[in-house]
C-alpha positions in Angstrom: -18.6 -18.9 11.3 -17.2 -15.6 12.5 -14.8 -16.0 15.5 -15.7 -14.2 18.7 -14.5 -10.6 18.9 -11.5 -10.2 21.1 -10.2 -6.7 21.9 -6.7 -8.0 22.7 -6.5 -9.6 19.3 -7.5 -6.3 17.6 -4.9 -4.5 19.7 -2.3 -7.0 18.6 -3.3 -6.3 15.0 -2.8 -2.6 15.6 0.6 -3.0 17.2 1.9 -5.0 14.2 0.0 -3.0 11.6 3.0 -1.1 10.2 5.0 -4.2 9.3 3.1 -4.4 6.0 4.5 -1.1 4.7 7.8 -0.4 6.4 10.9 -2.2 7.9 10.6 -3.8 11.3 13.0 -4.5 14.1 11.6 -6.7 16.9 12.8 -5.8 20.4 12.3 -7.5 23.8 10.3 -4.5 24.9 8.3 -4.0 21.7 9.0 -3.1 18.1 10.7 -0.5 16.0 9.4 0.5 12.5 11.6 2.5 10.1 11.9 3.5 6.5 14.8 5.7 5.5 13.2 6.4 2.1 10.2 8.1 3.8 11.6 9.9 6.9 8.8 12.4 7.1 6.2 9.7 7.7 5.5 9.0 11.4 3.4 6.0 10.3 6.5 4.5 8.7 8.9 5.5 11.5 7.8 4.9 15.0 8.4 2.6 18.0 5.9 0.9 20.2 6.7 -0.2 23.8 4.6 -3.2 24.9 6.7 -4.3 28.0 7.1 -1.5 30.6 9.8 -3.2 32.6 13.0 -1.3 32.1 11.3 1.6 30.2 14.3 4.0 30.7 16.6 1.6 28.8 14.0 1.0 26.2 13.6 4.7 25.4 17.4 5.1 25.2 17.6 2.2 22.8 14.9 3.7 20.6 16.5 7.1 20.5 19.9 5.6 19.7 18.4 3.5 16.8 16.7 6.5 15.1 19.7 8.7 15.7 21.8 6.4 13.5 19.2 6.7 10.8 18.9 10.5 11.1 15.2 10.0 11.9 13.2 11.8 14.6 12.3 9.3 17.3 8.5 8.9 17.6 6.5 6.5 19.9 3.0 5.2 19.2 0.7 3.6 21.8 0.4 0.0 22.5 -3.2 0.7 23.4 -2.7 -0.8 26.9 -4.7 0.7 29.7 -2.9 3.5 31.6 0.3 3.1 29.6 1.0 6.8 29.7 1.0 6.7 33.5 4.1 4.5 33.2 5.7 5.9 30.1 4.9 9.7 30.5 7.6 10.6 33.1 10.3 8.8 31.2 9.3 10.3 27.8 9.4 13.8 29.4 12.9 13.1 30.8 14.1 12.3 27.3 12.6 15.4 25.6 9.5 13.8 24.1 6.2 15.7 23.9 3.0 13.7 23.9 0.3 14.7 21.4 -3.2 13.4 21.9 -4.8 12.7 18.4 -8.4 13.2 17.4 -8.4 9.7 15.9 -11.0 7.1 16.8 -11.6 3.4 16.4 -15.0 2.1 15.4 -16.2 -1.5 15.3 -18.8 -2.5 12.7 -21.7 -4.3 14.4 -24.9 -3.8 12.4 -26.2 -3.2 8.9 -25.8 0.3 7.4 -28.6 2.8 7.4 -26.8 5.0 4.9 -28.1 5.3 1.4 -25.6 5.0 -1.5 -25.8 7.6 -4.2 -26.4 6.7 -7.9 -23.7 7.0 -10.5 -20.7 6.0 -8.5 -18.7 2.8 -9.2 -15.7 1.2 -7.5 -12.4 -0.4 -8.5 -9.5 -1.8 -6.7 -6.4 0.3 -7.3 -3.1 -1.5 -7.5 -0.6 1.3 -8.1 -0.1 5.0 -7.5 -1.6 6.9 -10.3 -1.9 10.6 -11.2 -5.6 10.7 -10.1 -4.7 9.3 -6.7 -2.0 12.0 -6.3 -4.6 14.7 -7.2 -7.1 13.5 -4.6 -4.4 13.3 -1.9 -3.0 16.7 -2.7 -6.5 18.2 -2.7 -6.9 16.8 0.8 -3.7 18.5 2.0 -1.4 15.5 1.9 2.1 15.4 0.4 4.8 13.2 -1.0 5.2 11.1 2.3 1.7 9.9 2.0 2.2 8.8 -1.6 5.4 6.9 -0.6 3.4 5.2 2.3 0.6 4.1 -0.1 3.1 2.9 -2.7 4.9 0.7 -0.2 1.6 -0.5 1.3 0.2 -1.5 -2.1 2.9 -4.2 -2.3 1.1 -6.2 0.4 -1.5 -8.6 -1.1 -3.7 -8.1 2.0 -4.0 -4.4 1.3 -7.0 -3.4 -0.8 -7.1 0.3 -2.0 -10.6 1.0 -3.3 -11.5 4.0 -5.4 -14.9 5.5 -6.1 -15.4 6.9 -9.6 -18.0 9.2 -11.1 -18.0 9.8 -14.8 -14.6 8.0 -14.9 -13.1 10.5 -12.4 -11.7 9.3 -9.1 -13.6 11.2 -6.4 -13.0 9.2 -3.2 -10.8 6.3 -2.0 -10.1 4.3 1.1 -8.3 1.1 2.1 -9.3 -2.3 3.5 -6.4 -4.0 5.2 -7.1 -7.7 5.7 -5.5 -9.6 8.6 -6.3 -12.9 10.3 -9.8 -12.4 11.9 -9.8 -8.6 11.5 -10.1 -6.1 8.6 -9.2 -2.4 9.0 -10.7 0.5 7.0 -8.3 3.4 6.8 -6.7 5.9 4.3 -10.0 7.6 3.6 -9.7 10.6 1.2 -12.3 12.5 -0.8 -11.4 15.2 -3.3 -12.2 18.6 -2.0 -14.2 19.3 -5.2 -16.6 16.4 -4.5 -17.3 16.6 -0.7 -20.8 16.6 0.7 -22.3 14.6 -2.1 -22.5 11.2 -0.4 -19.6 9.7 -2.3 -17.6 8.6 0.7 -20.8 7.3 2.4 -21.3 5.1 -0.7 -17.7 3.9 -0.6 -18.1 3.0 3.1 -21.2 0.9 2.2 -19.2 -0.8 -0.6 -16.3 -1.6 1.8 -18.7 -3.2 4.3 -20.0 -5.5 1.5 -16.5 -6.0 0.1 -15.3 -7.3 3.5 -18.2 -9.7 3.8 -17.3 -11.2 0.4 -13.8 -11.8 1.5 -14.8 -13.8 4.6 -15.9 -13.6 8.2 -13.4 -11.0 9.5 -14.5 -8.5 12.1 -14.5 -5.1 10.5 -13.1 -2.0 12.2 -12.4 1.5 11.1 -9.6 3.9 12.1 -10.8 7.5 11.5 -8.8 10.7 11.2 -12.0 12.7 10.8 -14.1 13.2 14.0 -16.6 15.2 12.0 -17.6 12.0 10.1 -18.8 10.3 13.3 -22.5 10.5 12.3 -21.7 8.8 9.0 -19.9 5.9 10.7 -22.6 5.4 13.3 -25.3 5.3 10.6 -23.1 2.8 8.7 -23.4 0.4 11.7 -20.1 1.2 13.4 -19.8 1.7 17.2 -17.1 3.9 18.7 -14.5 2.1 20.9 -13.8 4.8 23.5 -11.3 2.7 25.4 -8.8 2.9 22.5 -7.1 6.3 22.6 -4.6 7.5 19.9 -1.5 9.5 20.8 2.0 9.9 19.7 5.2 11.1 21.4 7.7 13.1 19.4 11.3 13.8 20.6 11.7 17.6 20.5 15.0 17.9 22.4 
């Protein structure tokens, strides 16, 4: 039987999400993630503050840590309510600029109304290949994204699924399986094959794929607000209370 959905459990999953593909330093005030082999990746190099007591000292510690690694300090949200009210003035004092991201969280709650197209089949990808590079490069991503995926593929709970048409990779996305929750992310479609329903078909496949793995709650982290209608028809509901942002030290 599927366990009850608990928002705080999902938030905890998000806070610790990066531990599967980067190095981690636990701190009394939160966590620091870092990877000197992929310094351009904010996903691989960021800190999260979960305890707002002594924030000034926490931010100083984060800045000092990344300075020793020659990495730009970046903070991600803990997804707690009104956290920027408490963090914002301190971040500004230390030369950080907050960027609000057009990223959304969606929770899967009902069966998909989307129709899959014919002629597409799916495979789990276990290593970085030339066709993966081609899809990512066509979507505007560079070497840091390849390094991120390569490190992530080492985790057994990370399922990178590709959609193929006539033996050519046209779309891909990941399913990251945790205890009680599974996260869809890393969605890319080759610019030469967009608007043909291939990602919609992959999304339907991932929903079924997650069901076959167990009773995990399924949620989606989207970088593409223009795909909202596809997510909603697939049975996902937007979680408006979870807002994405990042703070980057500029000075």
